[in-house]
C-alpha positions as CSV (number, residue, x, y, z in Angstrom):
1,M,-22.1,-32.5,13.3
2,S,-18.6,-31.2,14.2
3,I,-17.8,-27.5,13.3
4,T,-14.5,-26.8,11.3
5,L,-12.1,-23.9,11.2
6,K,-12.9,-23.8,7.4
7,Q,-16.6,-23.0,7.8
8,I,-15.8,-20.6,10.9
9,E,-12.7,-19.1,8.4
10,T,-15.8,-18.8,5.7
11,F,-18.4,-17.4,7.8
12,V,-16.1,-14.5,8.9
13,Q,-15.2,-14.3,5.4
14,V,-18.8,-13.8,4.2
15,A,-19.6,-11.5,6.3
16,D,-16.1,-9.2,5.9
17,L,-16.7,-9.4,2.0
18,G,-20.3,-9.8,1.7
19,S,-21.0,-11.8,-1.0
20,F,-20.2,-15.9,-1.2
21,R,-18.2,-14.5,-4.9
22,A,-15.9,-12.1,-3.2
23,A,-15.2,-15.0,-0.1
24,A,-14.8,-17.8,-2.9
25,E,-11.8,-15.5,-4.4
26,R,-10.5,-14.9,-1.5
27,L,-10.2,-18.5,-0.3
28,N,-9.1,-19.4,-3.6
29,T,-12.4,-22.5,-3.8
30,T,-15.9,-22.3,-5.8
31,Q,-19.1,-20.7,-4.9
32,P,-20.7,-23.9,-4.0
33,N,-18.0,-24.9,-1.6
34,I,-18.7,-21.7,0.3
35,S,-22.4,-22.2,0.3
36,N,-21.8,-26.1,1.6
37,R,-19.5,-24.4,4.4
38,I,-22.3,-21.8,5.7
39,A,-25.1,-24.6,5.6
40,G,-22.9,-26.7,7.6
41,L,-22.1,-24.6,9.6
42,E,-25.9,-23.2,10.2
43,T,-26.8,-26.7,10.4
44,A,-24.1,-27.9,13.3
45,L,-24.6,-24.7,15.3
46,G,-29.1,-24.2,14.7
47,A,-29.2,-21.5,13.0
48,Q,-29.4,-19.2,10.1
49,L,-26.2,-17.0,10.2
50,M,-27.0,-15.1,6.8
51,E,-29.6,-14.3,4.4
52,R,-29.1,-13.9,0.4
53,D,-30.6,-11.6,-1.4
54,A,-29.7,-10.5,-5.1
55,G,-26.0,-11.7,-5.0
56,S,-25.5,-9.7,-1.9
57,V,-25.1,-11.2,1.7
58,R,-26.7,-10.2,4.9
59,L,-25.7,-11.5,8.3
60,T,-28.9,-12.4,10.7
61,P,-29.0,-11.0,14.1
62,K,-28.2,-14.2,15.4
63,G,-24.9,-13.9,12.8
64,R,-24.3,-10.5,14.0
65,Q,-24.2,-12.0,17.4
66,L,-22.5,-15.1,16.6
67,L,-19.6,-13.1,14.2
68,D,-17.2,-12.0,17.2
69,H,-16.9,-15.2,18.8
70,A,-16.2,-16.2,15.4
71,R,-13.5,-13.9,15.2
72,Q,-12.3,-14.8,18.5
73,V,-11.5,-18.8,17.6
74,L,-9.5,-17.3,14.4
75,G,-7.5,-15.0,16.9
76,A,-6.9,-17.9,19.1
77,T,-5.8,-19.9,16.2
78,E,-3.2,-17.8,14.8
79,A,-1.9,-16.8,18.5
80,L,-1.3,-20.7,18.8
81,I,0.4,-21.0,15.6
82,E,2.5,-17.8,16.6
83,A,3.5,-19.1,20.2
84,S,4.3,-22.3,18.4
85,G,7.1,-20.8,15.7
86,Q,5.5,-22.5,13.6
87,T,4.3,-19.6,10.9
88,A,4.8,-22.2,7.9
89,L,0.8,-23.6,9.0
90,F,0.1,-20.3,8.4
91,T,-1.3,-20.4,4.3
92,G,-3.4,-18.3,1.7
93,A,-2.1,-15.0,0.0
94,L,-1.5,-11.4,1.4
95,R,-3.1,-9.1,-1.1
96,L,-0.6,-6.1,-1.3
97,G,-0.7,-2.8,-2.5
98,V,2.2,-0.5,-2.7
99,T,3.4,2.7,-4.6
100,E,6.0,3.3,-7.5
101,M,8.7,4.8,-4.9
102,I,8.1,1.1,-2.9
103,A,8.5,-1.1,-5.9
104,H,11.6,0.6,-6.8
105,T,13.3,1.2,-3.4
106,W,12.6,-1.7,-0.8
107,L,10.0,-3.7,-1.6
108,R,12.2,-6.4,-2.6
109,D,13.8,-6.7,1.0
110,F,10.2,-6.7,2.6
111,L,9.3,-10.1,0.4
112,R,12.3,-11.8,1.7
113,A,11.6,-10.9,5.0
114,F,7.7,-11.3,4.7
115,R,8.5,-15.2,3.0
116,R,11.1,-15.8,5.8
117,A,8.3,-15.0,8.4
118,Y,5.5,-17.0,6.3
119,P,6.5,-18.7,3.8
120,N,3.8,-20.4,2.3
121,I,1.6,-17.2,2.5
122,S,1.5,-16.2,-1.5
123,V,2.1,-12.4,-2.0
124,E,-0.6,-10.6,-4.9
125,L,0.9,-7.5,-5.3
126,T,-0.4,-4.5,-7.0
127,V,1.4,-1.2,-7.8
128,D,-0.7,1.9,-8.2
129,M,-0.8,5.7,-6.9
130,S,-2.1,6.3,-3.0
131,A,-5.1,7.5,-4.2
132,T,-6.2,4.9,-5.9
133,L,-4.3,2.2,-3.1
134,E,-6.4,3.8,-0.8
135,T,-9.8,3.0,-2.9
136,E,-9.2,-0.5,-3.1
137,L,-8.0,-1.0,0.6
138,F,-11.2,0.4,1.1
139,A,-13.2,-2.1,-1.1
140,R,-11.1,-4.7,0.5
141,T,-9.7,-5.7,-2.9
142,I,-6.4,-5.4,-1.3
143,D,-5.7,-6.4,2.2
144,I,-2.8,-3.4,3.2
145,A,-1.6,-0.2,1.0
146,F,1.9,0.7,1.6
147,Q,1.0,4.9,0.8
148,N,2.1,8.1,1.2
149,G,-0.5,10.8,2.4
150,P,-2.6,12.7,2.7
151,F,-5.5,10.3,3.4
152,T,-8.5,11.1,2.5
153,R,-10.4,8.3,4.9
154,Q,-8.5,7.0,8.5
155,A,-7.6,3.3,8.6
156,S,-8.6,1.7,11.8
157,G,-4.9,-0.1,11.7
158,T,-2.1,2.3,11.0
159,Q,2.0,1.4,11.0
160,V,4.2,4.8,10.4
161,I,6.8,3.4,7.6
162,G,8.9,7.0,7.4
163,A,9.3,9.9,5.4
164,Y,11.4,10.3,2.5
165,P,12.4,14.1,1.2
166,P,12.6,15.0,-2.2
167,V,15.7,16.2,-4.2
168,W,15.8,18.6,-7.3
169,V,17.9,16.4,-10.3
170,A,18.6,17.1,-13.4
171,S,21.0,16.0,-15.8
172,P,25.0,17.4,-15.1
173,A,25.0,18.5,-18.7
174,L,22.7,21.5,-18.1
175,N,25.5,22.6,-15.6
176,L,22.7,23.8,-13.1
177,T,24.7,26.0,-9.8
178,A,24.4,28.0,-7.5
179,P,22.9,30.1,-7.1
180,I,19.7,29.0,-8.9
181,S,16.4,31.4,-8.7
182,A,13.0,30.5,-9.8
183,Q,13.1,31.8,-13.1
184,D,16.4,29.7,-13.7
185,M,13.9,26.8,-13.1
186,A,11.6,27.9,-15.4
187,A,13.7,27.8,-17.8
188,H,13.3,24.0,-17.8
189,P,10.5,21.7,-17.9
190,I,9.9,21.1,-14.3
191,L,8.9,17.3,-14.1
192,T,6.8,16.5,-11.2
193,H,4.1,13.7,-10.2
194,A,0.7,13.3,-11.4
195,R,-2.0,15.8,-11.5
196,G,-4.1,15.5,-8.2
197,T,-1.1,14.8,-5.8
198,R,-0.1,16.8,-3.3
199,Q,3.2,17.2,-5.2
200,H,2.0,18.3,-8.3
201,T,-0.6,20.9,-6.3
202,E,2.7,22.4,-4.2
203,V,4.9,22.6,-6.9
204,V,2.4,24.7,-9.1
205,D,1.4,27.0,-6.4
206,H,5.0,27.8,-5.7
207,F,6.5,28.8,-8.8
208,R,3.0,30.5,-9.9
209,A,3.8,32.6,-6.5
210,H,7.5,33.6,-7.9
211,E,5.5,34.6,-11.3
212,V,7.8,33.0,-13.4
213,S,7.4,33.7,-16.9
214,G,7.5,30.4,-19.6
215,L,6.5,28.0,-16.6
216,R,6.3,24.3,-17.8
217,I,4.7,21.8,-15.5
218,V,5.2,17.9,-17.2
219,P,3.5,16.3,-14.6
220,S,3.3,12.1,-14.6
221,S,2.2,8.9,-13.1
222,N,5.6,7.2,-13.2
223,L,8.3,8.7,-11.4
224,A,11.0,6.4,-12.7
225,V,10.4,7.9,-16.0
226,G,10.3,11.5,-14.7
227,A,14.2,10.6,-13.4
228,Q,14.9,9.0,-16.9
229,M,13.9,12.4,-18.7
230,A,15.7,14.1,-16.3
231,A,18.7,12.5,-17.0
232,N,18.2,12.7,-20.3
233,G,18.2,16.2,-20.2
234,M,14.6,16.8,-20.4
235,G,13.9,18.8,-17.4
236,I,14.6,19.2,-13.8
237,A,12.6,16.5,-11.3
238,A,11.2,16.8,-8.0
239,L,11.6,12.9,-6.7
240,P,12.4,11.2,-3.2
241,R,15.9,10.7,-3.0
242,I,15.9,7.4,-2.0
243,M,15.1,6.7,-5.6
244,V,17.7,9.0,-7.5
245,K,20.8,8.1,-4.6
246,S,22.5,5.9,-7.1
247,E,22.3,8.1,-10.2
248,I,23.0,11.1,-7.9
249,E,26.6,8.6,-7.0
250,K,27.2,7.5,-10.4
251,G,27.1,11.1,-12.0
252,E,24.0,10.4,-14.0
253,L,22.1,13.0,-12.4
254,A,23.2,16.2,-10.4
255,E,21.5,17.7,-7.8
256,V,20.3,21.1,-8.2
257,P,20.9,23.6,-5.3
258,Y,17.8,25.3,-5.4
259,G,15.9,26.5,-1.9
260,W,13.0,25.0,-1.8
261,L,11.4,21.6,-1.7
262,P,8.1,20.1,-2.1
263,T,6.6,18.3,1.0
264,A,8.3,15.2,2.2
265,L,6.8,12.1,1.3
266,E,4.8,10.7,4.6
267,F,4.2,6.5,4.4
268,A,2.2,4.4,6.5
269,A,1.4,0.4,6.4
270,R,-2.8,0.5,6.0
271,F,-5.5,-2.2,7.2
272,D,-8.5,-3.1,9.0
273,S,-6.9,-3.7,12.4
274,A,-10.6,-5.4,13.6
275,T,-10.8,-8.1,10.6
276,S,-7.2,-8.8,9.3
277,P,-5.8,-12.1,10.5
278,A,-2.2,-11.9,12.3
279,H,0.0,-12.0,8.9
280,V,-1.4,-8.9,7.9
281,R,-0.4,-6.5,10.9
282,R,3.0,-8.7,10.9
283,A,3.4,-7.2,7.0
284,A,2.8,-3.9,8.9
285,E,5.3,-4.2,11.4
286,I,7.9,-5.8,9.0
287,A,7.8,-2.9,6.4
288,A,8.3,-0.4,9.0
289,D,11.6,-2.4,9.9
290,V,12.8,-2.6,6.4
291,A,12.2,0.7,5.6
292,G,13.7,1.9,8.9
293,A,17.0,-0.3,8.1
294,D,20.2,1.5,7.5
295,G,18.3,5.0,8.2
296,R,17.1,5.3,4.7
297,T,14.1,6.8,5.9
298,G,13.7,10.2,7.0
């Protein structure tokens, strides 16, 4: 009996994801197909590779011994295709997680560049807060995350994307011109990112340290809504400059010349370097290239 690449790919996916169900979802097939592929591979190799137990899967000693060899086969196949320049042979999906800021800035450019590189790989997109994306990354429900730090866990694959400094903005109707004191700022609601984020903590700590009266911190998990609220005169927002550059140029928002700013958001593409296929690693490189185009980061 011959061994197929589909069998080898299935073996690796089941080993990485820990269940036939998850592997079936990942490979866009059915659990019976997954079972048949593993059974066929075990028959061809004359060895049991996996033990099934209450819906979970554990590798046998022989399975653990052969897993690295299976990865090498898949890696060599990917390298062959890359070297041939026939990247249209790559199929499947890239499960991508991004933060809202990226969704509102250069995500479209990334998707276009990735499609040119891998025309037959679809992108399954998740937009969420960075902390949630980190959880999904380590749960293997996404392949790669474009997210901002600080991170609670270290990913084995990390590609620096860039830093995005914030700017204070408000409606021009508020007429906030220099000099602006902390108390002047506190005369208006302070619009910031969601509770638990570094920006929210820094903003709260800063204004409390100045002992301003009447402080009103208004957190939101949606940065775009914060920009709209600021434009409507509902407060002063600290937002990544890249997100509000157009609104500032149009006069819909005005920079507030306050002498302190929260820390810049530092973004990275994060993935599992040991288990990720070539197109995931290439996606990280494309993200860094796209984000850095025209000097938009930093």
